[in-house]
Each structure stands twice: as C-alpha cells, then as structure tokens.
C-alpha positions in Angstrom: 50.3 -18.4 87.8 51.7 -17.6 91.2 54.7 -15.2 91.3 54.9 -14.9 87.5 54.6 -11.5 85.9 54.9 -10.0 82.4 55.7 -6.7 80.8 54.4 -5.3 77.5 56.5 -3.4 75.1 54.3 -1.6 72.6 50.8 -0.7 73.6 49.2 -0.8 70.1 46.4 -2.5 68.3 47.9 -6.0 68.8 49.7 -5.6 72.1 46.8 -4.2 74.2 44.3 -7.0 73.3 46.8 -9.7 74.0 48.0 -8.2 77.2 44.4 -7.6 78.3 43.7 -11.4 78.0 47.0 -12.4 79.6 46.5 -10.0 82.5 43.5 -12.0 83.6 45.8 -14.8 84.7 49.3 -13.2 85.2 50.3 -10.0 86.9 51.1 -7.2 84.5 54.1 -5.3 85.9 54.8 -2.7 83.4 53.9 -1.3 80.0 56.9 0.1 78.0 56.1 3.0 75.6 58.4 5.0 73.3 56.2 8.1 73.6 53.2 9.5 75.5 50.9 8.8 72.5 49.3 5.7 73.9 49.3 6.5 77.6 45.6 7.1 77.8 44.5 4.0 75.9 47.0 1.9 77.8 45.7 3.2 81.2 42.1 2.5 80.1 42.6 -1.1 79.1 45.6 -2.3 81.1 45.7 0.1 84.1 49.4 -0.7 84.7 52.6 1.1 85.5 54.1 2.8 82.5 57.7 3.5 81.7 59.8 4.7 78.8 62.9 2.8 79.9 63.4 -0.8 79.1 65.8 -1.1 82.0 62.8 -0.9 84.4 61.7 -4.4 83.3 61.9 -7.0 86.0 59.2 -9.4 84.7 59.6 -13.1 83.9 57.8 -12.7 80.6 58.2 -9.9 78.0 55.6 -9.5 75.4 57.1 -7.6 72.4 54.5 -6.1 70.1 56.2 -3.5 68.0 56.8 -3.0 64.2 58.9 -5.7 62.6 61.5 -3.1 61.7 62.0 -2.2 65.3 62.4 -5.6 66.8 66.2 -6.2 66.2 67.2 -2.8 67.5 64.9 -3.3 70.5 66.6 -6.6 71.3 69.9 -4.8 71.5 68.3 -2.5 74.2 66.8 -5.6 76.0 70.3 -7.1 76.3 71.0 -4.3 78.8 68.9 -6.2 81.4 69.4 -9.7 82.7 67.4 -12.0 80.3 68.4 -15.2 82.0 65.4 -17.5 82.2 63.0 -14.9 80.8 60.5 -15.8 78.1 60.4 -13.3 75.2 57.3 -13.4 73.0 57.2 -11.4 69.8 53.9 -11.0 67.8 55.5 -10.5 64.4 54.3 -12.4 61.3 57.8 -12.5 59.8 60.4 -12.2 62.6 61.6 -15.5 63.9 61.9 -16.3 67.6 65.7 -16.7 67.2 66.0 -12.9 66.8 65.1 -12.4 70.4 67.1 -15.4 71.7 70.3 -15.6 73.7 71.9 -18.7 75.3 70.1 -17.9 78.5 66.5 -17.0 77.7 63.5 -18.5 76.0 61.8 -17.1 72.9 58.8 -17.7 70.8 57.1 -15.9 67.9 53.3 -15.8 68.4 51.5 -14.4 65.4 47.7 -13.9 65.4 46.1 -14.6 62.0 43.6 -11.8 62.3 43.2 -8.2 61.5 43.3 -5.7 64.4 41.6 -2.3 64.3 41.4 0.7 66.6 38.4 -1.0 68.2 40.2 -2.8 71.0 37.0 -4.3 72.5 36.1 -5.8 69.1 39.6 -7.2 68.7 39.5 -8.8 72.2 36.2 -10.6 71.3 37.5 -11.7 67.9 40.7 -13.4 69.2 38.7 -16.4 70.4 37.6 -17.3 66.9 41.0 -16.8 65.1 44.1 -18.9 64.8 47.6 -18.1 65.9 50.9 -19.5 64.7 53.7 -20.3 67.2 57.3 -20.7 66.2 60.2 -21.4 68.5 62.6 -24.1 69.8 61.1 -27.1 71.7 62.2 -25.8 75.2 60.8 -22.4 74.6 57.5 -23.7 73.4 57.2 -26.1 76.3 57.8 -23.2 78.8 55.4 -21.0 76.9 52.5 -23.4 76.5 50.6 -22.5 79.7 51.0 -18.8 78.7 49.7 -19.4 75.2 46.6 -21.1 76.6 45.7 -18.0 78.5 45.5 -16.1 75.2 44.1 -18.7 72.9 43.6 -22.5 72.5 43.6 -22.1 68.7 47.3 -22.1 67.8 49.4 -24.1 65.4 53.0 -24.8 66.1 55.0 -24.2 62.9 58.6 -24.6 61.7 60.7 -21.6 61.1 60.8 -22.1 57.3 56.9 -22.0 57.3 56.5 -18.7 59.1 56.8 -16.5 56.1 54.4 -18.7 54.2 51.7 -18.4 56.9 52.2 -14.6 56.9 51.9 -14.3 53.1 48.8 -16.5 53.2 47.2 -14.2 55.8 47.9 -11.2 53.6 46.2 -12.9 50.7 43.2 -14.0 52.8 42.7 -10.7 54.4 44.6 -7.6 53.3 44.4 -8.2 49.5 40.6 -8.7 49.7 40.5 -5.0 50.5 42.3 -4.3 47.2 40.0 -6.5 45.2 36.9 -4.8 46.7 38.5 -1.4 46.0 39.0 -2.4 42.3 35.4 -3.5 42.1 34.2 -0.1 43.3 36.4 1.7 40.9 34.7 -0.1 38.0 31.2 0.9 39.1 30.2 4.5 38.2 29.4 6.2 41.5 30.0 2.8 43.1 28.5 2.2 46.6 30.2 -0.3 48.7 26.8 -1.6 49.8 26.3 -2.9 46.2 29.3 -5.2 46.4 29.3 -6.4 50.0 26.6 -9.0 49.3 28.9 -10.5 46.6 31.7 -10.7 49.2 29.4 -12.4 51.6 28.3 -14.9 49.0 31.9 -15.8 48.2 32.7 -16.2 51.9 29.7 -18.4 52.5 30.6 -20.5 49.4 34.1 -21.0 50.7 32.9 -21.8 54.2 30.7 -24.6 52.8 33.4 -26.1 50.6 36.3 -28.5 51.1 38.5 -26.2 49.0 38.1 -22.5 48.1 37.5 -23.2 44.4 35.0 -26.0 44.9 32.0 -23.7 44.7 33.6 -21.1 42.4 31.1 -19.2 40.2 31.5 -17.0 37.2 32.8 -17.4 33.6 36.0 -19.3 34.6 34.1 -21.9 36.6 32.0 -22.5 33.5 34.9 -22.6 31.1 33.6 -19.6 29.3 37.0 -18.1 28.4 35.7 -16.0 25.6 33.9 -13.8 28.2 37.2 -13.5 30.2 39.0 -12.3 27.0 36.2 -9.8 26.4 36.6 -8.5 29.9 40.4 -8.1 29.6 40.1 -6.3 26.2 37.4 -4.0 27.5 39.6 -3.0 30.5 42.6 -2.4 28.3 40.7 -0.3 25.9 39.0 1.8 28.6 41.9 3.2 30.6 41.9 0.3 33.1 45.2 -1.2 31.9 46.5 -1.8 35.5 43.2 -3.5 36.5 43.2 -5.6 33.3 46.7 -6.9 34.3 45.4 -7.9 37.7 42.2 -9.5 36.2 44.3 -11.5 33.7 46.7 -12.8 36.4 43.8 -13.9 38.6 41.9 -15.4 35.7 44.9 -17.4 34.6 45.4 -18.7 38.1 41.8 -19.8 38.3 42.0 -21.5 34.9 45.1 -23.4 35.8 43.6 -24.5 39.1 40.2 -25.5 37.8 41.3 -27.0 34.5 44.4 -29.2 34.8 44.9 -29.3 31.1 44.9 -25.5 30.8 48.3 -24.0 29.9 
C-alpha cells in the first residue's frame, strides 16, 4: 500500500510474527518497546527503528500487541498523539476494539486462534493454517480489511458479545490440553511423555475425521460402561489423587450428558 505505514507496540511472541508478515506489504516505521529486553530479537526479525516513547509514532496504523492488563493504560498514553484517522489493532483475546476507540480513529481487535512460542520462525509458518477472529464496528472493519488480508485470509468477523466465548473456546482447545496431558503423566509411575503422545495424536485424528468432537469418542463412556468410570473415580479418591478424581468426574459427567441424552 503506497504511503501507508505502521508501528508496532510490543515486540513479543505475537507482535513480531504479525508485524513480520505485515511488513512485507506496508512500511514499518517504528517498534515501540518498554525496555531493552527485546531489542535484539526485534532487530533480527523486523530491522526497524526502535523507540521507547509512544509520542514518536507517526504511522497510519498502530499494531498493539501487549498484555491485556496493559492495554487500557497504554491507550491513555496513545491519546497524547493525534489519533485522527489512524487504525488501531489490538491482538487481545478478551479486550474489545472499543477500548482503543475515540470519535476520530478506527479500531479493531484481531485475535489469532493459535499458540505462539519463542520460536518466531515456526509461529510465522503456522499463521497461515490458523484462524483469527476480528471484532470491531463496520467502518473500522471496512478500513482494516486490506490490512487483514496481508496477515491472513482465515478470519471470522465476530460480534463483541462473542469475543469472550471464542477466547474461552481457544483456551479449552489448546491450553487445557496441556493440563490433561500433565495429569496423565502424573498417574503413570516414572511416566514418559512419549508414552502418551500417540494417544493425543489418535484423539486429534479422530476429531479431524469427525463431524463433531464426540462422534468418534472411544473409552468406557462411549460404550456406556459407567461401572468402569465409577471404579476409576473411587480408585483415584482412595489413592491420594482426590483433585484429579474431581476433574475426572466432571469430564466424565460432561461426556455422559453429551453422549446420552437421557443421562442425568
């Protein structure tokens, strides 16, 4: 895009990959950091001017990729510059676009439904296969659409009251899987993660080849063998795994209710 530029606030696991893709099409004016911690990695991937002062921003687009708890206070700082006609993009899963909106600027919330790690190169490659949610008013989304397409074609425009639901869904589909796998390893004496990874891969493959996640469910609940489920729960309670037994019971009850409509 001719004569259009952007600045990045927050050169972290999410901000750098998104800015890297955007920079292929739009000039990156400035990277704003709050410390010198990420100077080296920012220079390596973005090779742009760096500042610690928001007042240095002159760009048409401001990509805000900081912790959710920092966004509102950051916006107060942004109000010190002229935001008229600028597009502000936050990458939060929970913060609405309206938090970065005045009467004179455009604002959207662009949240990637994927997990980012310290491996920036891997994250950049993964973006293409993952979905994003976009929340904002009609005018802002219209202005932002060409920008979005530079980052991803896989995005879903959502309503503001749906944003939290999408974020919670992402947590269940990704973050909480880590907890479930950790529990599995705690139950296996001298457990090796290699012993349970094939089970995770089996489950993922079953879900990918199903119309719904529970269509190809396996195990005692899928067979209606609730006596086994009760034995598992009692065993856990009687063998110092009470917390795990509670989690097991909640999940088992959810599966029962979902698979067997007459279950109460």
